[in-house]
N, C-alpha and C positions, 0 to 999 in steps of 0.2 A: 716482362712487361705484363701488366694487368688489363684485361678487356671486358667490357660489359655491353652485351648487345653490338659487338663489333666495334666499339669505341675505345681508344686507347685512354686510360685514367691517369690523370696528373697524380704524383706522388701523394699530396695531401689529401686527395680522396679515396685513396686505395682503402685504408683501415675501415672507413665507414662501410664500403662496399663489401669488404670481407665479412663484416658483421651481417649485413643485409642478405648476402647470399648464403651465409651459414644458416639462417632462419628457414631456409628452404630444406636444409639437409637434415634428416631425422636423427636425432642423438647428437648432433654437433652442438658444442657448448662454446661460443665465443669467448676469448680469454679477456678482452677489455669492453667497456662501455662506451658509447658515443657521447660527446658533448651535447649539451642541450641544443645548441644553435644547428648542429649537424642533422638533427631529426628533420629539419626542412627538406632535406635532400631525399628522405625515405619515401618510396613510392607506394601508394595505397592502391588496392584493386578497384575501389568505387569511391575515391574521392582524394582529398589532398589536405596536407598539413598546412595551415595558413600562418600560423605563427608558433616560435618555439623560443622562450627565452626564460632566464633565471629570475624568479622574483625574490627579493630579500624579505625577512619577516616583516609582518606588519605593513607592507605596502598594499594598496588596494588592488584586487580584492584581498582582505586581510588573510594571512595565513600564520600559524604558529612556528614554522620552520620554513627554511629556504625551499622552494621547490621550482623544478622545471615546469613551466606551464606551457602545455601544448593546445593549440586551437586547431580544430579539424572541421571541414565542411565535407560531408558525405553525400553522394548523389548515385544512389543505386538505380534511380529511374530519371528521365529527363525532367520531371517535375518535381524531383526532390531536392531539398535544400536543408539538411540534418546538421545542425551544430553540435560539435561535442567539445567539452574541453577535459583534459587529462592533467592532473596533477601528480607530479613525480617528485617525492621527498628527495632532496639531494644528499641527506644523510639520515642514517638510522631506519632505512626501508626495511619493513618487516618480511619482506620477500614475498608478499601477497597482493592481490589486486581486489578492488571493491568498486562496483558501480552502485550509484545511489539513484533512487527513484524519484518521482515528481508527483505532482498533485493536480487535480481536475483535469483541465484540458491541457495542461503541461507544456506551455509555450516559453519556457525559460530555463536556463542552467541552474541547478540546485546548488548554489554556492555554499549554504550552510552545511549541506550534506558532504560536499568536497571538503571543507574545512574539518568536519569531524573525521572523515577518513585519513587526512594528513596527520591530524593530531594523534591518531591511533597508529600511525606508521604505514599506512597503506598507500599505495600508487591507486588514485581514485579517478574515477570519471563519472560524467553526467551529460544528459543530452536535453536539446530543447523540443525533442521528438519531430523536429521538421517544420516548425512554425513558431511565430512569435504572438505572445499574448495569450489571455486566459479564456479566450472565446472558441466556440467551434465553427465560427464563421469560415475559417480556412478551408474547411472540408467541402464548401459549396462549390461544385463544378470540378473539384480536385480530388477524385477517387484514390490516386496513387499517394497524396498527401495523407489521407485518411489512413492508409495502410501502414504509411510511416509511423504515424501516431499509434496505431493500433498495436504494433509489434516489430515492424522491421527496424526502426531507428534504435531500440535497445539491442536487438542481435548484432546489427552492424557496428554499433558501438563497441560491444563486447569483443568481436573479432579483430576490429581494427586496434583497440586499446591494447589487447595482448600483444599484437605485433609490436607496437611502438615501445611497450614495456621492455619486451625483449632487446630491442635495438639499443635502448638507453642503457639498461643495466648490464647488459652482456648475457642475460639468462633469462628463462620463462619464469613467470610468477609461480610459486609452489601450489597456491590455491586461488580460487576466484570465487568471490561473494557478491550476493546482491543484497541491498538493504533499501527497503523502501516500505512507505505506508500510504493508504487510501489508493489512488491512481497508481502509486508506486508499488504498493502491495499487489495490485492486479497485474503490473507489469512483471513483477517477480513470478507470479503464477503463471503467466503466459509464457515465460522463459522456460519453466520447468516442464510445461505441457509440450511446447512447439520446438524448443531447442535444448533438449536435456542434457547436452555436454557443454553448454556454455559456462555453467557455474557449477561448482561443488557444493556450495551451501547458499540457501536463500532465506532471508528475513521478509515475510510478507505480512504487514501490518494493516489491519482493518481494510482488508482488499476490496476494492469496487469490482469484483470479479465477475458479478453478474451486472454488467453495465446498463443493459437494456431494462432488466427488472428494477434496478434501483430507479431508473428514470420513470419508469411506469408507477412505482410506488410513490414517487415524489408528486407526480400530477394526481394521483389517487387522492393523496392527502391535501394537496391544494384545492382540489374540487370539493372535498369534505368540509374544510373549514371556510370555503367562499361558496358554498351552495346558495346561501343568501346572507344578508348582513348579520342576522341573529346567530349564524353558525360560527362566526370567527371568535376564537379564544384569545383574547388580549394577553399579552406577556406577563402583565402584574398577576394574573392568575396561576401561572405556571408554579409558583413556589407553594401555594397552598394545595394544588393537586399532587404535587410531589411529597409533600408532607402528609398527605392522607394515604398515599400508596405506602410511605415508609411506616406509618402507624399500624397498616393492616398486615404488612408482610416483612418489615424489617427483623424481627425476632424469630423467623421461621428458621433460619440458619443457625440459631442458638446463641446469636449475639446481636445486641440491639446497638449497633455502631453507625448508623446513617447509610448502610450500603446494603444492597441486595447481593448475597453471594450467589444465587442462582434465581434470577428473575422469573424463569420458567415455572418455578413453584408458587409464583404469586398469582392469584386469581382475582386482584382488586378489580372492582367494576365502578367506573366513573359515576355511574348513577347514584352512588353513595353521596356523591357532593351535590346532587341537584339542588338547586334553590327552593326553599319552602315557600318563599315569597318574592319579594322584589329583589332585582339583581344586585350583586355586591361582588367584590374582589375574592370573597371567601368561598364563593359557591359557583356551580354552572347552571346555567339556564338549559331547559330541555334540548334546544337546538345544539347547544355547545356539548352536552353529554353525548349526543349522537355523533357529533364531530370526534370528541375524543375516542369514542369506541372504534371508529374507523381508522384512526391513526395507529391504534394498537393492533388492529386487525390486517390480514393479508389482503392484498388487492386481489379481485377475483373477476374472472370472464363471467359475466352475468348470465349468457346463454349456456356455456357448458359447465359452469361451477369450478372451471379449473383455478387452483390457487397459483397466482402468477409471481408474487414476491412477498417475503415476511414483513410484517408491520413492525413498529418500534416496540420496544420492552418496557415494561413497568420500571421506573426508576429514570428514564430519559427526559422526564417532563421539563426540566430545567433548560433544555436545549431544544425545546419544540420549534423555536422561531425559524430554525434551519428549514424544515418541510412545511411548516404551518404559519409562516408569517405573512406578511402583507403581500409578497411576492412568491411565486413558485421558485424552488431551487434552481439556480441559474444553469447548473451543469445540466440538469435534466431538460429544462427548457430548450437550451441549445441543441440537445440531441435531437429534439423533435423537429426543431426548426430547420437546422442546417444538414442533418443527416438522413432523417427518415422522410420529412415532407417537403426539405429543400424549399422552404417558404419562410423568409425571415418575419414574415407578418403572421405566422401560424398563432392561434389562440389556444391556450392550454385547456380552456373550458369545453373545447370541441372533441377532445380525444374520446374515442369510442373504445371500450374495454373489451370489445368482442371485435369487430371487422379490424380496426388499427393494430390490434395486438399481434395478429397473424401476419400483417405486414412487417411489424417490428422484427419478429422472430425469424422470418424469411430473411431479413437484411443482415443480422448480426449473429447468426448462429456461431460462426468460427472466425470472426473479424475482431471486433473490440472485445468481446466477452471472454472471460478465461475460466471456463466452466468444464471443461474436458476433465473427467475423473481419472482417466488413465495416466497416472504417474508412474507406471511401472518401468518404462525407459529411463525415466530420470533417477528412479531408485536404483535400477541396474547399473547405472553409471556410477553409482555410489553417492549421489546426491543426497543432502538432508535439508529439509524444510521445517522451519518453524513459522508459525502463522500465530498472530495475536489478534484480539479484537475486544474492544470495550463493550460490556454489557450495557452501558448507558449511552452508546453511540446514537446521535440524533440524525446523522447523515447517512450512514450505511447500516442498514439493519444488522445487528450481531448475529440473528438467525440465518442470515446468508453464509456465514462462515461456519456454523455448526451444520447447517445442510451439506456444504460442499465438503466437509470433513467426512460425513457419513457417506456421501457418494464415493469417495475415494476408498474408504474401507470396504464398501460393497463391491467396488470394481477390482481392487487389488487385493483384498482379503485382510485377515488380522496381521499380515507381516507389514502392513503399512506403519505400524507403530515403530518398527525398527528405523523407519526413515522420516516419519512425518509426525509432528506434534502440533497441536493446537492448544493454545493457552487463552482463555477468556478471563478479562480483567473485569472483577466486580466494581461498579461505580465509575468506570473510566468511561470518558466521552470519546470524540473521534480523533484517534492517534494519540491521545493524552488528554489532560484535565479532567474536571469532574471531581467527584468526592471520594474516589478510591485510590489505592496505591499504584499510582500511574507512572512511576519512576522505576524502571527496570532496564537491564541491558541484555536484550535478545541476541544481540550479535556476539557478545562474549559467550552466552550458552551455545550458540551455533557453532563457534570456533572449537569450543571444547568438543563437541559432538564430532565434528569432521576431523580434527586433527587428532584427537585423542580417544576417539571411538566411546565417548561417555555421553549417553543420552541423558537429557535433562529430566531427572524426576521430578523437579520443581524449578521455578525461576524466582530469587529473592525480589521483592518488590517493596517499595516505600511511598508513603504519602509525605511529601516535603511542602512545608508553607514557610514562606519569609526565610528561606534557607535552613530550617530546622526540620529534622526528621520527627514526624508527629506519630508515625504508625509504621509497622513492616508486616508483611503478610507473604507467604509463599503463593506464587501463580502455580495452579495445577494443571497438569495436562488433561484437556477435555476427554471423557465426561467427569474427571474427579473434580472435587471443589475441596477448598480449605475448611476443615472442621476443628472447632475449638475442642480442645483436649479436656476442658472443665477446671483448669487449674492455671494461675499465672495471669498476668497482664493480656488483655484481648488486643493490645496494640504491639506485641511482640511476636514474630512469626515463628519463634521457637515452641510456642504454645499451641500451634495448629499442625495438622497433619492431612495429607491429601487422601481423599477417600472417595469412592463411588457410593452414592446414597441410594437408597431404593426410591424408585419412582412412585 
């Protein structure tokens, strides 16, 4: 007879509990997997499986293959309500697990990410991070929910998903990956920093790792363009400013192609566009020139001179409505209203870049921010990290990624290159889009690195318009850039090589 916690098990439940008990025995490999519906009986240490059913192909939410869809509610604290979905391919599982990240304040399941994971053969999971909706209002009066959002939900999801995968397939996943961009990129970095054994490989795209710094910079930008009515730069002027930047700097990388390979080498001053007479869409009035200079510049503490967060890069002008539009960036506004000042009526014009910044830094040094440069425990675990960022990102300054990369190298040493590579994408906006080669497969490069020990010397990338490949280029590991070799088409990656240029 079989007993669990002193209870005699009926015959039809014995096989499932054999599998469950075996998960606790190191080195034990169950011989058979549990049916999807049997997963409802699996006990979790900090939550409950609320649904487990097979979904046929193309049933909402759409999938390209039949999956065992598992819904989980995690409650690591009395105030937690973390929803997770785990999709388990019923056929052609690749033997691996992938968690997908979120965006913004992340109050929903990432179904498109789950779909991509299943298409690749992964058992895939996503979490709503413990709340519903895209606002930070959930954090007001709920400090535990803020921690769930900041890092706990992702870790709890990873732990429980691995147990469910083992119960369903009868064996552990061979590798575990994280794949996310924006807030999802920050989540990936936080996992590497705080839970170094959760994942074997992490793709962290355009990470909002310095969450507080980005919020500060967004308000800095909003105050600059709304200092008075004359300072506001209307969107019809963006293309003219962008074209002026390209005219000044596009050819500096040896190829005039509408994209800046390395904006850091561009010294364009918006004063070159100052109107000589009456205002027009083709020029900037003096207050607008001053505002544009502040958008390019780092936010600064006026008393100490401390640089708080990097400004936008030359080449990002077409997306300036994100930080310099009619209203401030909503993600940043919510952070100050609901987390820092806990006042939904807080006005962004009142932010003091001296006194208030000290309060901000004291609040979030190790909570939402993912800026710890000590990745040695993750690297020692064998973990690999690919980070990417668009040079024309108008929402999260690309300078944040290069600064974090340098901080890791400074902390860990040159050996960091054997586990961590940053790929800056010329002309790409936030997580995609823009004028550059924004179509590439960082996850595939990561898989090759983790599973075959082949570090990516470059990543093939393409610019695709209306379904047609217009241009291909290699993405180079920072600080290398793609350099034209002087022969052949400038739209073909074979004619470029990755090199470090003298500064």
